[in-house]
Each structure stands twice: as C-alpha cells, then as structure tokens.
VOVEXVEX-598702 format. One record per atom (N, C-alpha, C): x, y, z. Coordinates in steps of 0.02 Angstrom, whole numbers, padded with zeros to 5 digits, always signed. Each point is the difference from the previous one (the first is absolute). Layout:
BEGIN
XYZ ...
This chain:
BEGIN
+05895-00535-00549 -00030-00026-00062 -00044+00055-00028 +00005+00000-00062 -00038+00053-00034 -00061-00032-00035 -00058+00039+00006 -00063-00025-00030 -00002+00020-00072 -00047-00030-00037 -00003+00017-00072 -00014+00073-00012 -00031+00031+00047 -00015+00071-00011 +00059+00044+00020 +00055-00032+00023 +00061+00039+00015 +00007+00017+00073 -00046-00023+00042 +00007+00015+00071 +00036-00058+00035 +00034+00020+00057 +00036-00051+00037 -00049-00038+00044 +00003-00063-00002 -00045-00042+00041 +00037-00023+00061 -00031+00017+00059 +00029-00021+00062 -00054-00035+00039 +00013-00057+00020 -00051-00041+00034 -00019+00031+00067 +00040+00039+00027 -00014+00029+00066 -00055+00053-00005 +00010+00039-00054 -00052+00052-00007 -00057-00020-00047 -00009-00063-00016 -00055-00025-00044 -00066+00004+00039 -00056+00021-00035 -00065+00005+00036 -00023-00068+00025 -00037+00002+00059 -00026-00062+00029 -00069-00015-00030 -00015-00058-00022 -00066-00016-00031 -00058+00007+00049 +00009-00023+00061 -00056+00002+00048 -00017+00072+00018 +00047+00039+00008 -00013+00070+00017 -00038+00035-00056 +00023-00016-00063 -00035+00030-00056 -00072-00021-00002 -00012-00064+00014 -00070-00026+00000 -00040+00033+00055 +00032+00008+00057 -00036+00030+00057 -00018+00072-00016 +00049+00033-00031 -00016+00070-00017 -00056+00004-00052 +00002-00047-00047 -00053+00001-00051 -00068-00013+00030 -00003-00048+00047 -00064-00015+00033 -00023+00059+00042 +00046+00031+00033 -00018+00057+00041 -00026+00057-00043 +00031+00009-00058 -00026+00053-00044 -00069-00016-00026 -00009-00064-00019 -00068-00020-00025 -00053+00009+00054 +00020-00017+00063 -00048+00007+00055 -00018+00073+00011 +00048+00042-00005 -00013+00071+00009 -00047+00026-00054 +00014-00023-00062 -00045+00023-00055 -00072-00024+00011 -00008-00063+00022 -00067-00028+00013 -00035+00038+00056 +00037+00013+00053 -00030+00035+00056 -00022+00070-00020 +00042+00032-00040 -00018+00066-00023 -00064-00002-00042 -00003-00051-00042 -00061-00007-00042 -00062-00010+00043 +00007-00045+00050 -00056-00013+00045 -00019+00064+00036 +00047+00035+00025 -00015+00061+00037 -00032+00052-00045 +00024+00003-00061 -00029+00049-00047 -00073-00019-00018 -00011-00066-00009 -00068-00022-00015 -00046+00014+00059 +00023-00015+00060 -00043+00012+00059 -00014+00074+00008 +00052+00041-00011 -00009+00072+00007 -00049+00026-00052 +00007-00025-00061 -00046+00022-00054 -00071-00021+00016 -00009-00062+00024 -00068-00025+00017 -00029+00041+00057 +00041+00015+00048 -00025+00039+00057 -00022+00069-00023 +00040+00031-00042 -00018+00067-00023 -00064-00002-00042 -00005-00054-00044 -00060-00006-00041 -00062-00011+00044 +00005-00043+00050 -00057-00012+00045 -00019+00063+00037 +00050+00037+00021 -00014+00062+00035 -00036+00049-00046 +00022+00002-00063 -00033+00045-00047 -00072-00021-00013 -00009-00068-00011 -00068-00024-00011 -00045+00012+00060 +00026-00012+00059 -00040+00010+00061 -00019+00073+00007 +00045+00043-00016 -00015+00071+00004 -00054+00019-00050 +00005-00027-00062 -00051+00016-00052 -00068-00029+00019 -00001-00063+00027 -00064-00031+00021 -00032+00039+00057 +00040+00020+00045 -00028+00038+00056 -00027+00066-00023 +00036+00033-00047 -00026+00063-00025 -00066-00012-00039 -00004-00058-00037 -00062-00015-00037 -00057-00012+00048 +00011-00038+00054 -00053-00014+00049 -00024+00065+00031 +00048+00042+00019 -00020+00063+00030 -00040+00042-00049 +00021-00001-00065 -00037+00039-00050 -00072-00027-00008 -00006-00067-00003 -00068-00030-00008 -00044+00017+00059 +00028-00007+00061 -00040+00016+00060 -00021+00072+00000 +00045+00043-00018 -00016+00072+00000 -00054+00015-00052 +00008-00029-00060 -00051+00012-00052 -00068-00029+00020 +00002-00058+00032 -00064-00031+00022 -00034+00043+00052 +00039+00023+00048 -00030+00043+00051 -00028+00064-00031 +00037+00028-00046 -00024+00062-00033 -00064-00014-00040 -00002-00060-00035 -00060-00018-00038 -00060-00011+00044 +00010-00036+00055 -00056-00011+00047 -00024+00066+00029 +00046+00042+00017 -00020+00065+00027 -00040+00040-00051 +00023-00003-00063 -00036+00036-00053 -00069-00030-00012 -00002-00068+00000 -00065-00033-00009 -00047+00015+00059 +00028+00001+00061 -00042+00018+00056 -00027+00071-00005 +00043+00045-00025 -00022+00069-00008 -00056+00004-00052 +00010-00036-00057 -00053+00000-00050 -00064-00032+00026 +00007-00055+00039 -00059-00032+00029 -00037+00046+00048 +00038+00036+00040 -00032+00046+00047 -00037+00056-00037 +00033+00026-00053 -00033+00052-00039 -00063-00027-00035 +00005-00064-00027 -00058-00029-00034 -00056-00013+00050 +00017-00025+00060 -00051-00013+00051 -00034+00065+00022 +00040+00052+00007 -00029+00065+00017 -00046+00025-00054 +00021-00008-00064 -00044+00021-00055 -00064-00043-00002 +00006-00066+00016 -00059-00044+00001 -00049+00022+00054 +00028+00019+00059 -00044+00023+00053 -00037+00064-00019 +00033+00041-00039 -00033+00061-00022 -00049-00014-00057 +00011-00056-00040 -00043-00014-00058 -00061-00042+00017 +00005-00042+00052 -00056-00044+00016 -00064+00036+00018 +00001+00055+00037 -00063+00034+00016 -00035+00031-00061 +00034+00006-00056 -00032+00030-00058 -00052-00049-00030 -00041+00025-00048 -00052-00041-00031 +00031-00059-00038 +00052+00014-00039 +00033-00054-00037 +00031-00051+00047 +00030+00024+00054 +00030-00046+00048 -00051-00044+00034 -00058+00028+00018 -00052-00041+00031 -00026-00053-00048 -00010+00020-00063 -00024-00048-00050 +00051-00056-00010 +00063+00019-00005 +00052-00051-00008 +00003-00046+00061 -00007+00028+00059 +00002-00041+00060 -00058-00048+00002 -00060+00024-00019 -00058-00045+00000 +00008-00055-00051 +00023+00018-00060 +00010-00052-00052 +00053-00050+00021 +00053+00024+00029 +00052-00045+00023 -00025-00046+00055 -00039+00028+00046 -00028-00041+00053 -00046-00055-00026 -00043+00019-00048 -00044-00050-00030 +00040-00055-00035 +00051+00022-00037 +00041-00049-00036 +00035-00047+00050 +00027+00027+00053 +00033-00042+00049 -00048-00048+00034 -00061+00024+00015 -00049-00044+00032 -00021-00057-00047 -00014+00018-00064 -00019-00051-00048 +00057-00050-00011 +00060+00027-00006 +00057-00045-00009 +00010-00046+00060 -00010+00028+00060 +00007-00042+00059 -00053-00054+00003 -00062+00019-00015 -00054-00050-00001 +00013-00053-00053 +00023+00021-00058 +00013-00048-00053 +00056-00048+00020 +00052+00027+00030 +00055-00043+00022 -00024-00048+00054 -00040+00025+00047 -00027-00044+00052 -00045-00054-00029 -00041+00019-00049 -00044-00048-00032 +00040-00053-00038 +00052+00022-00035 +00041-00049-00036 +00036-00047+00048 +00024+00027+00055 +00033-00042+00049 -00048-00049+00032 -00062+00023+00013 -00049-00044+00031 -00025-00053-00049 -00007+00019-00064 -00025-00047-00050 +00055-00037-00037 +00060+00011+00021 +00055-00032-00035 +00002-00075+00012 +00037-00035-00041 +00003-00073+00006 +00034-00021+00065 -00028-00052+00028 +00030-00030+00059 +00016-00073-00014 +00039-00029+00043 +00022-00069-00010 -00029-00042+00056 -00029-00057-00019 -00027-00045+00050 +00055-00047+00025 -00020-00050+00039 +00048-00046+00029 +00037-00041-00052 -00034-00014-00056 +00031-00040-00053 +00042+00041-00048 +00004+00065+00010 +00039+00043-00044 -00038+00027-00059 -00066-00012-00004 -00040+00026-00055 -00023+00071+00014 -00005+00040-00054 -00022+00069+00008 -00075+00003+00013 -00020+00043+00045 -00070+00011+00017 -00017+00072-00017 -00045+00009-00049 -00021+00067-00020 -00062+00019+00040 +00000+00060+00028 -00057+00024+00039 -00026+00064-00032 -00066+00005-00005 -00031+00059-00029 -00005+00055+00053 -00001+00063-00021 -00011+00054+00048 -00068-00007+00034 -00004+00023+00060 -00061-00007+00039 -00050+00054-00020 -00061-00023-00017 -00055+00045-00019 -00062-00025+00035 -00020+00034+00054 -00056-00022+00041 -00066+00005-00038 -00009+00053-00039 -00064+00011-00033 -00009-00044-00061 +00052-00011-00038 -00004-00038-00062 +00062-00044-00006 -00001-00061+00027 +00060-00042+00002 +00029-00013-00070 +00066-00006-00002 +00036-00016-00061 +00008-00076-00005 -00019-00028-00057 +00001-00073-00008 +00050-00024-00052 +00025+00043-00043 +00048-00021-00052 +00038+00060-00025 +00051-00013-00041 +00039+00053-00031 +00018-00022-00070 -00012+00044-00049 +00015-00015-00070 +00048+00054-00025 +00064-00019-00008 +00051+00047-00024 +00002+00065+00041 +00001-00008+00065 +00005+00058+00043 -00066+00033+00017 -00055-00020-00032 -00065+00030+00015 -00040-00046+00045 -00024+00026+00056 -00036-00040+00048 -00073-00009-00021 -00027-00058+00015 -00070-00017-00015 -00036-00004+00067 -00053+00040+00007 -00037+00005+00063 -00062-00046-00002 -00027-00012+00059 -00059-00043+00007 -00059+00030-00037 -00007+00066-00001 -00056+00031-00034 +00000-00015-00074 +00059-00003-00031 +00004-00017-00071 -00022-00071-00013 +00021-00046+00043 -00021-00070-00006 -00076-00006+00007 -00028+00036+00049 -00072-00004+00012 -00039+00029-00059 +00023+00057-00027 -00036+00030-00056 +00000-00046-00061 +00057-00032-00014 +00004-00046-00057 -00044-00061+00011 -00002-00026+00062 -00040-00059+00014 -00075+00015-00005 -00020+00059+00024 -00071+00018-00005 -00020+00014-00072 +00044+00030-00038 -00016+00014-00070 -00007-00065-00041 +00038-00051+00018 -00005-00064-00036 -00053-00045+00027 -00034+00020+00054 -00054-00040+00027 +00022-00054+00049 +00064-00002+00017 +00024-00050+00047 -00024+00015+00071 -00005+00064+00017 -00024+00021+00065 -00070+00029-00006 -00043-00018+00047 -00067+00029+00003 +00002+00065+00040 -00054+00036-00004 -00002+00065+00034 +00005-00008+00075 -00025-00055+00027 +00000-00011+00072 +00065-00031+00026 +00044-00023-00045 +00062-00032+00022 +00050+00051+00026 +00036-00020+00052 +00053+00042+00029 +00066-00033-00015 +00046+00038-00030 +00064-00027-00021 +00054+00022+00048 +00039-00048+00024 +00058+00013+00043 +00062-00027-00036 +00060+00022+00022 +00060-00027-00032 +00005-00076+00002 -00021-00030+00055 +00003-00072+00006 -00047-00034-00051 -00061+00027-00006 -00049-00029-00047 +00024+00011-00072 +00029+00059-00014 +00024+00014-00067 +00053-00050-00023 +00046-00018+00045 +00051-00049-00019 -00029-00070+00000 -00046-00015+00046 -00028-00067+00003 -00041-00016-00063 -00033+00049-00027 -00041-00011-00060 +00038+00013-00065 +00064+00016+00005 +00041+00010-00060 -00014+00065-00037 -00031+00049+00033 -00017+00062-00033 +00061+00043-00014 +00050-00003+00045 +00060+00041-00009 +00039-00026-00061 +00009-00065-00003 +00037-00029-00057 -00036+00014-00066 -00067-00005+00000 -00038+00013-00061 +00008+00072-00022 -00001+00046+00048 +00007+00071-00017 +00070+00014-00029 +00051-00028+00032 +00068+00011-00024 +00009-00029-00070 -00026-00060-00011 +00005-00031-00066 -00035+00043-00053 -00059+00026+00019 -00036+00043-00048 +00039+00063-00015 +00031+00030+00049 +00041+00059-00011 +00060-00015-00045 +00031-00057+00012 +00058-00018-00042 -00021-00011-00072 -00056-00035-00010 -00024-00011-00068 -00020+00065-00034 -00033+00045+00038 -00020+00064-00028 +00061+00042-00020 +00052-00001+00042 +00060+00037-00018 +00035-00029-00061 +00000-00067-00005 +00029-00032-00059 -00040+00018-00063 -00067+00005+00007 -00041+00020-00057 +00016+00071-00022 +00010+00044+00049 +00018+00069-00017 +00067+00004-00035 +00047-00040+00024 +00066+00001-00031 -00003-00026-00072 -00047-00046-00014 -00009-00026-00068 -00042+00045-00044 -00029+00053+00030 -00040+00047-00039 -00070-00024-00016 -00026-00048+00040 -00068-00025-00014 -00054+00052+00014 +00016+00051+00040 -00050+00050+00015 -00020+00041-00061 +00040-00004-00053 -00017+00037-00061 -00043-00040-00048 -00014-00063+00017 -00043-00041-00043 -00072+00024+00004 -00035+00007-00056 -00070+00025+00002 -00046-00044+00043 +00007-00066-00005 -00044-00044+00039 +00014+00008+00074 +00064+00006+00018 +00018+00009+00071 -00024+00068+00024 +00005+00051-00041 -00024+00066+00020 -00075+00000+00013 -00038-00036-00043 -00072-00004+00012 -00016-00034+00066 +00036-00052+00015 -00012-00035+00064 +00021+00043+00059 +00055+00036-00008 +00022+00045+00055 -00051+00055+00011 -00026+00029-00054 -00050+00053+00007 -00064-00027+00031 -00020-00061-00020 -00060-00029+00029 +00008-00013+00075 +00059-00026+00019 +00013-00011+00072 +00002+00066+00038 +00031+00050-00031 +00004+00066+00034 -00070+00029+00009 -00042-00004-00053 -00068+00026+00006 -00040-00037+00053 +00011-00066+00004 -00037-00039+00050 +00020+00021+00071 +00065+00009+00011 +00023+00020+00066 -00024+00070+00017 +00005+00046-00048 -00022+00069+00013 -00075+00003+00012 -00039-00039-00039 -00073+00001+00010 -00018-00027+00069 +00032-00056+00019 -00014-00028+00066 +00019+00048+00056 +00058+00033-00008 +00022+00048+00051 -00047+00060+00005 -00022+00025-00058 -00046+00057+00001 -00066-00019+00032 -00027-00059-00017 -00063-00020+00029 +00006-00014+00074 +00056-00028+00021 +00011-00012+00072 +00002+00066+00038 +00034+00050-00028 +00002+00065+00034 -00069+00032+00002 -00039-00006-00054 -00067+00028+00000 -00045-00035+00050 +00006-00066+00005 -00041-00037+00048 +00019+00017+00072 +00065+00010+00011 +00021+00019+00068 -00028+00069+00019 -00009+00043-00050 -00027+00066+00014 -00076-00002+00010 -00035-00040-00041 -00072+00001-00001 -00032-00049+00049 +00030-00059+00007 -00029-00052+00043 +00040-00004+00064 -00024+00035+00050 +00032+00001+00066 -00052-00020+00052 +00021-00020+00059 -00050-00016+00052 -00051+00055+00011 +00022+00063-00006 -00047+00055+00010 -00051+00004-00056 +00021-00006-00063 -00047+00003-00056 -00047-00060+00000 +00025-00059+00019 -00043-00059+00003 -00055+00009+00052 +00018+00026+00058 -00051+00011+00052 -00049+00055-00020 +00025+00052-00033 -00045+00053-00023 -00049-00026-00052 +00023-00042-00045 -00045-00028-00050 -00053-00045+00034 +00021-00039+00050 -00048-00042+00036 -00053+00042+00034 +00021+00054+00033 -00048+00042+00035 -00048+00035-00049 +00026+00018-00060 -00043+00032-00049 -00050-00048-00029 +00018-00064-00006 -00045-00051-00029 -00030-00045+00053 +00000+00022+00061 -00023-00044+00054 -00074-00017-00007 -00040+00046-00024 -00072-00013-00007 -00014-00056-00049 +00045-00011-00046 -00012-00053-00049 +00003-00068+00033 +00041-00006+00053 +00007-00064+00034 -00058-00015+00047 -00042+00049+00012 -00058-00011+00043 -00056-00031-00042 -00021-00060+00016 -00048-00037-00041 -00073+00014+00019 -00011+00037+00052 -00069+00014+00022 -00024-00051+00050 -00068-00001+00013 -00028-00046+00048 -00003-00071-00029 +00001-00048+00045 -00007-00070-00017 -00060-00029+00038 -00033-00048-00031 -00054-00036+00034 +00015-00075-00004 -00027-00034+00049 +00004-00073+00002 -00071-00027-00002 -00012-00042-00051 -00069-00022-00011 -00001-00073-00023 -00061-00028+00000 -00012-00066-00028 -00066+00002-00039 -00007-00047-00047 -00060+00004-00042 -00022-00071-00021 -00062-00002-00023 -00029-00062-00028 -00023+00017-00070 +00023-00038-00050 -00016+00013-00070 -00051-00053-00023 -00058+00025-00026 -00052-00044-00027 -00018+00024-00070 -00043-00039-00035 -00013+00015-00070 -00058+00049-00010 -00052-00002+00041 -00060+00041-00012 -00016+00043+00060 -00043+00049-00011 -00021+00044+00054 -00043-00038+00050 -00041-00048-00024 -00041-00039+00046 +00042-00039+00049 +00055-00030-00024 +00044-00037+00044 +00033+00048+00050 +00018+00059-00022 +00030+00049+00045 -00049+00021+00054 -00064+00013-00018 -00049+00020+00051 -00011-00056+00050 +00001-00063-00024 -00009-00056+00045 +00057-00005+00049 +00062+00013-00022 +00058-00002+00045 -00006+00055+00052 -00024+00059-00019 -00008+00055+00047 -00050-00019+00054 -00056-00033-00020 -00050-00020+00050 +00028-00051+00049 +00040-00048-00026 +00029-00050+00044 +00049+00033+00049 +00041+00049-00025 +00045+00036+00044 -00037+00039+00053 -00057+00030-00020 -00040+00038+00049 -00028-00046+00054 -00009-00065-00018 -00025-00047+00050 +00053-00024+00047 +00062+00022-00008 +00053-00018+00047 +00049-00052-00027 -00002-00015-00064 +00046-00049-00028 +00072+00029-00001 +00048-00045+00001 +00070+00020-00001 +00021+00017-00072 +00032+00060-00009 +00019+00023-00067 +00053-00047-00030 +00048-00021+00040 +00053-00043-00026 -00025-00068-00023 -00047-00029+00037 -00028-00065-00019 -00038+00005-00065 -00041+00053-00007 -00038+00009-00063 +00047+00012-00059 +00056+00037+00012 +00047+00013-00055 +00031-00065-00024 +00019-00044+00047 +00029-00063-00021 -00050-00044-00038 -00064+00006+00018 -00050-00043-00032 -00028+00029-00065 -00010+00065-00003 -00038+00030-00056 +00043+00042-00047 +00056+00029+00022 +00037+00047-00042 +00030-00035-00061 -00009+00034-00057 +00029-00025-00062 +00072+00025-00013 +00025+00040+00046 +00070+00023-00005 +00044-00053+00032 +00028-00042-00042 +00039-00056+00025 +00064+00022+00035 +00022+00061-00010 +00062+00024+00033 -00012+00018+00072 -00058+00030+00014 -00015+00024+00069 -00047-00046+00037 -00037-00043-00034 -00048-00043+00034 +00032-00044+00053 +00057-00034-00013 +00030-00041+00052 +00022+00041+00061 +00009+00066-00008 +00021+00044+00055 -00059+00032+00035 -00061-00025-00015 -00060+00031+00030 -00017+00065-00033 +00021+00010-00063 -00014+00062-00036 +00049+00056+00014 +00053-00015+00039 +00048+00052+00020 +00038+00027-00060 -00002+00066-00010 +00036+00033-00054 +00066+00028+00026 +00002+00023+00061 +00059+00031+00028 -00003+00075-00005 +00056+00033+00013 +00004+00073-00003 +00011+00022-00073 -00036+00052-00019 +00008+00027-00068 -00017+00074+00001 +00029+00037-00048 -00013+00071-00006 -00052+00011-00056 -00020+00063-00008 -00052+00016-00048 +00023-00014-00072 +00066+00009-00014 +00024-00007-00068 +00011-00072-00021 -00001-00046+00047 +00014-00069-00018 -00060-00034-00031 -00059+00010+00029 -00061-00034-00023 -00033+00041-00056 -00053-00031-00030 -00040+00036-00049 -00036+00058+00033 -00023+00047-00040 -00029+00060+00028 -00063-00015+00040 -00044-00044-00027 -00063-00015+00036 +00015-00035+00065 +00046-00048-00001 +00017-00037+00060 +00031+00046+00052 +00045+00045-00021 +00033+00046+00047 -00050+00049+00029 -00046+00027-00043 -00048+00049+00025 -00044-00031+00055 -00023-00061-00010 -00042-00033+00051 +00041-00014+00063 +00063-00023-00009 +00040-00018+00058 +00016+00060+00043 +00019+00057-00031 +00019+00059+00039 -00061+00040+00023 -00060-00017-00026 -00061+00034+00023 -00034-00038+00057 +00023-00060+00016 -00031-00041+00052 +00038+00008+00065 -00038+00006+00054 +00030+00006+00066 +00029-00066+00022 +00060-00001+00029 +00029-00063+00023 -00048-00037+00048 -00009-00065-00011 -00045-00041+00041 -00068-00010-00032 -00015+00034-00055 -00065-00006-00032 +00007-00038-00066 -00059-00027-00023 -00004-00035-00064 -00033+00046-00050 +00032+00012-00056 -00027+00045-00051 -00057-00034-00038 -00041+00040-00029 -00054-00027-00042 +00030-00034-00061 -00033-00053-00026 +00027-00035-00058 +00010+00048-00059 +00058-00010-00037 +00015+00042-00058 +00030-00046-00054 -00006+00024-00061 +00021-00041-00057 +00062+00029-00033 +00046-00046-00020 +00058+00016-00041 +00001-00047-00060 +00052+00006-00040 +00004-00045-00058 +00010-00073+00020 +00018-00012+00064 +00010-00069+00023 -00064-00032+00028 -00048+00041+00018 -00062-00025+00029 -00025+00046+00056 -00039-00028+00046 -00028+00038+00056 +00041-00013+00063 +00014+00054+00037 +00043-00003+00059 -00039+00018+00062 +00013-00036+00053 -00022+00019+00067 +00064+00011+00040 +00014+00063+00020 +00063+00018+00031 -00010+00020+00073 +00046-00022+00042 +00003+00021+00070 +00067+00035+00011 -00001+00063+00021 +00061+00037+00015 +00019-00014+00072 +00061-00025+00010 +00023-00018+00067 +00037+00056+00035 +00050+00031-00035 +00040+00053+00031 +00016+00053-00053 +00023+00058+00026 +00022+00054-00043 +00057+00038+00035 +00051+00019-00039 +00056+00035+00030 +00032+00047-00051 +00038+00048+00025 +00036+00047-00043 +00071-00025-00010 +00024+00004-00062 +00069-00020-00014 +00047+00058+00013 +00063-00016+00011 +00052+00049+00012 +00050+00000-00057 +00038+00055-00003 +00051+00004-00052 +00054-00053+00011 +00029-00022-00055 +00054-00048+00004 +00060+00033+00034 +00031-00031+00051 +00057+00031+00034 +00058+00014-00048 +00035+00053+00015 +00055+00021-00043 +00054-00053-00004 +00014-00034+00054 +00053-00051+00000 -00015-00057-00048 -00066-00015-00009 -00018-00056-00042 +00005+00017-00075 -00007+00062-00018 +00000+00019-00071 +00060+00043-00019 +00048+00010+00046 +00056+00043-00016 +00040-00025-00060 +00012-00066-00003 +00037-00028-00056 -00036+00010-00067 -00067-00011+00000 -00038+00009-00061 -00001+00073-00022 -00007+00045+00049 -00001+00071-00017 +00068+00022-00028 +00053-00024+00030 +00067+00018-00024 +00011-00027-00071 -00020-00061-00013 +00008-00028-00067 -00042+00038-00051 -00061+00020+00020 -00042+00039-00045 +00033+00067-00017 +00028+00033+00051 +00033+00064-00013 +00062-00009-00044 +00036-00055+00009 +00058-00012-00043 -00021-00007-00073 -00051-00042-00012 -00023-00009-00069 -00029+00064-00028 -00036+00037+00042 -00029+00063-00023 +00055+00051-00017 +00053+00003+00040 +00055+00046-00013 +00036-00020-00065 +00011-00065-00010 +00033-00022-00062 -00042+00018-00061 -00066-00013+00003 -00043+00017-00057 -00001+00074-00014 -00006+00040+00053 -00003+00072-00009 +00066+00027-00027 +00056-00026+00024 +00065+00023-00024 +00010-00017-00074 -00015-00062-00018 +00007-00020-00070 -00046+00039-00046 -00062+00012+00023 -00047+00038-00041 +00024+00072-00010 +00026+00031+00053 +00024+00069-00005 +00061+00004-00046 +00045-00048+00006 +00059+00001-00043 -00018-00012-00073 -00047-00046-00012 -00021-00014-00068 -00034+00061-00032 -00041+00034+00040 -00034+00060-00025 +00050+00056-00014 +00049+00007+00044 +00050+00053-00009 +00043-00013-00061 +00016-00063-00012 +00044-00018-00056 -00038-00013-00065 -00067+00006+00002 -00041-00009-00060 +00014-00068-00033 -00009-00052+00039 +00013-00068-00023 -00055-00022-00048 +00020-00030-00055 -00046-00027-00050 +00019-00072-00013 -00049-00046+00003 +00012-00070-00015 -00026-00017-00070 +00038-00040-00036 -00019-00023-00066 -00012-00075+00004 -00061-00018+00016 -00016-00070+00009 -00018-00032-00067 +00020-00064-00008 -00017-00036-00062 -00075-00017-00001 -00026-00017-00057 -00070-00021-00004 -00013-00061+00045 -00062-00004+00026 -00017-00053+00047 +00002-00068-00033 -00015-00004-00065 -00004-00065-00033 +00068-00024-00024 +00052+00038+00010 +00066-00021-00022 +00026-00054+00046 +00020-00055-00028 +00023-00057+00038 +00074+00008+00017 +00014-00003+00065 +00069+00007+00022 +00036-00066-00006 +00062-00001-00024 +00037-00063-00005 +00020-00024+00069 +00007-00066+00006 +00023-00031+00062 +00076+00004+00002 +00026+00046+00042 +00072+00012+00002 +00038-00059+00029 -00036-00045+00034 +00034-00059+00028 +00004-00057-00049 -00031+00007-00059 -00001-00055-00048 +00067-00005-00034 +00025-00061-00011 +00065-00008-00035 -00005+00015-00074 -00062+00011-00026 -00008+00012-00071 +00012+00073-00018 +00013+00042+00050 +00013+00070-00015 +00072+00009-00024 +00008+00043-00049 +00067+00015-00022 +00029+00056+00042 +00059+00022-00018 +00035+00051+00041 -00036+00067+00000 -00041+00014-00052 -00035+00064-00003 -00065+00000+00038 -00021-00059+00026 -00061-00002+00039 -00061-00020-00040 +00007-00020-00064 -00057-00021-00041 +00003-00076-00010 -00057-00027-00015 -00003-00072-00011 +00037-00018-00064 +00035-00056+00002 +00034-00023-00060 -00050-00031-00047 +00012+00010-00064 -00045-00028-00050 +00006-00075-00003 -00058-00034-00003 +00000-00072-00004 +00020-00023-00070 +00037-00053-00006 +00020-00025-00065 -00060-00027-00038 +00000+00006-00065 -00056-00024-00040 -00002-00075+00000 -00061-00028-00001 -00009-00072+00002 +00005-00030-00070 -00014-00066-00002 +00003-00036-00063 -00057+00015-00047 -00054+00031+00029 -00059+00012-00042 +00003+00067-00035 +00058+00032-00003 +00005+00064-00035 -00008-00012-00074 -00026+00052-00033 -00011-00005-00072 +00066+00007-00036 +00008-00040-00052 +00059+00004-00041 -00010+00048-00057 
C-alpha cells in the first residue's frame, strides 16, 4: 500500500508507538539531567569564586589592620618619647601642674555630685542631700546656689529676730522658720529685680538707706572691737582707780536740839553717865535717827554738810564732840568708829567700765568724722510748730489740710 506521500506502507516495518514514547522520555530525561548538572556546576564555580574573593578580602582587611596598628603603635611610641623629653621643660611642668589641678578639681566635683545626688527612699521618693560643710552647714538650694547657715544668721540678726546672745543651729533655724523666710525673701527680691523695681527712685532711696545703715553698723562694730577690749577696759580701770576710792568713813550718832542751852544741858547729862541712845530717843528732834538712838550709820566726808563732816572727822572714835550748830539746829555728836574705804573691785565695775568705753568710743568716732567732713546742720526756728505726722488730717505732702469754711462766712 502506498501512502499519500508516495511511500510504500508496510505494517511490519511501521514504527512502534511505545518505543517512540520511551525514546522521547529518555531524551527529555537526558536534557533535564544535563540542565541540572550544568546548574550545579555553575553554582559550584560561582561559590568557589565568591569564596576565593571573600577570603582574599578578609586577608586584605587583616593585613591592613595589622599594618595600621603597627603604624599607630610606632606613632604612639614616638609621641610618648617626645612627651618624656617635653615634660621636664618649663612649659611641660606648667602643663602638668595645670592638668593635675584640673583632674583633682574634676574628681572632687564628681565625687561631690555623686555624694549629693538624689537618692530614693523606701517609698520611691527622691531624697536630695546637700554637700557636707562642717564649718558652715548648707540648709537650702536656690537654682543651684547653696544657702549656708551664716547667711540665714546674718539675715535674722539684721531683721532683729535674733539677739546678740542667741546661738543659731540648723535645727533651730528650721524650727523657727528662718530658712523658709530667707528663701522667700530671696525669691521675692529676685522677682523684683526681674521686674526692674531696683530702678525706681523710691526703692533706690530705701536701698541706699539700708546699705548705709548696715555699713555704719559694721564700721562701728569693727571700731568697738578694736578700741574696747578686755585689755583696754582693765587699763582704763587701773588709770581711774583712785576715783573709786571714797576716802575714810566714820560711824556716828547724834542728838539734835533747838538751842545751845539745850545742847549744853545734854552734854552735862552725858558727862554724868547717861546713855546716849536713850537721850537721843527722848530729846532728839531728828525724827529719822531718834528711833535708832541717834544712829546715822557709816558716811564719808562728801556725803554730809561741810560743818558736820569737819566735826565728825576731827573727833576721835569713842568721844563726844562739843556742841555745834548747823542750819538744822544744834548737834551733839558721838563718833563710834572710823575706817578707810577700798577701791571698788574690778569684777564689780567691769561691765560699767566697758559700757562707758563703748559710749565714749562712739562719741569720739562720730565727732571726728563730723569734724573731718565739715558737717553743718540747718535747724528750723525753735518756735516753729511741727505737724503731727500721725494725724489723719495731713495730706500727702505732709501739711495740714485746710478746714472748710463755716456758715458764718461773709457773703
């Protein structure tokens, strides 16, 4: 049989379908395996190439790093050698000293900040602690500036809250509210400065007055500390010691009568052995001493009248003086005892002497300053009537307001 294409068709030599399929599958499998092998080979070659490049890069980095470290070490060694040669010079020593001081200050500051830094209590609250200052404790902090006990004390003494004899401790300062008052005053003063109140004329006058008062008190305190010392007080006492010696004292009693005849009669009775005290109680007209038997007590020459003192100090103790007359009448005096007075002990008058020297120093200082500055006072006339500044009738200028006219004014 002949096919359409002109070839003879024989069933014996016709291709087998299964064989053709098998051959086709085998060919496809070979193509696939070749592709897989080619892909694997390509991947292997690429990985080998990448591994070789990475290894060369690592080796290059290591080599460059080692070379850099070696170069840096060489430079460091040369710099260290140059530093060793530079330090003994004058500039090197100065730099070393400055660096040492800076490092010490920085270390102390860091230690202080660490010690004064905030801490946390059991409840989780921050606890701020001030740096330790044994001589002048720190009691507060205002925007990074510490407030010491001495500042609190100075402000309290200036305002009169503390007396000169009071001793202020941190516990007392907080207990009396002095720390809070000082901080509040500082805050208000800073707010006033920020508002520019210091440029106000009235505020400037008050600031100048307060400054002058503080400076004057400080100057006078320094002058008193120089002039009034335990040594100068004792020297002044020794120089004026004779003034404290009052002289001799006598102890006497007397009988005061009106006439010389009565006085002579009293003398005769005393000469007959009568008791002086009994006669004084009966006859003396001195009602102050008569109940005491005429006893006057101890007195010095300057206390009594001149005639009375002359007779008393001229009579020997134990004797009765002749009758003598004063403006009070006739006296019959008996001198009982006589003794010499001593100077007043230094311990008893030290306070008075010190106060006298203080006042004297203040007067002398003010007088010298006034003379040096040629001070002149312009006093108003004595008959000028000063207005009562506390009266509500004063106007803002300090003068009395005019009274309104009454109904009886002339039309």
